Steps between C-alpha positions, in 0.01 A plus 500: 500500500356366176632616165141515374424764766793706375379491141144574608617801702702627204205452263365849561646815338462704819688243706772480235540877524524478877769230475689711247495796738607293797782331307697825520586397855352811660265489795143596424190572699151399391431845359836542325497160328143549375548861386362567149357149464141622512417292807324573822693425818284189546561388140874545541491305825325207326763488224778518757342219702499274192870576450570439870311168495719392208802607707607753236495790746524559872276744683618624838279728708701792637293741702230643275670375183569163348844457346492289184808328360568264213571135593653345187523136617163402349590674177827307486310173543268592212801594286659165577178323397496685166867424437434131564223506238730681256767231540245226427383681185858563389566125516184427300578765239855371464367146446259632239780691324718189494210294366423754226862534396546122504228455234690716250774245434 
C-alpha cells in the first residue's frame, strides 16, 4: 500500500462521500452505498474499485450482492504521514519564532 494511492483515491468528492458513509461502521451493498450519488451502477463500481485498490474498503461478494466495508488501516497510515509533516513544520516555525524574538533584544 502506498500513501500516494490513498491520497489519490481520496481526491474525488464522490469517493470522499463513500468513505464518509462507510465510516459509520455499517455494512453496505453496492446499491446502498451509492444511493443518491447520481452514479450508474458501473460508475459506482469504478469508484469503489479505486477505493479497494487503495485498501480503503473491502468488497466481499455474497450471493447476488457485494458487501462493502470500511478498512481504516490505509487512512491511518495517511494520517500518520500528515502528522509527521506537521511535526516537522512545528519545529521550523518554532525556530523561526525564536529567531524573530531573538532579534528584538
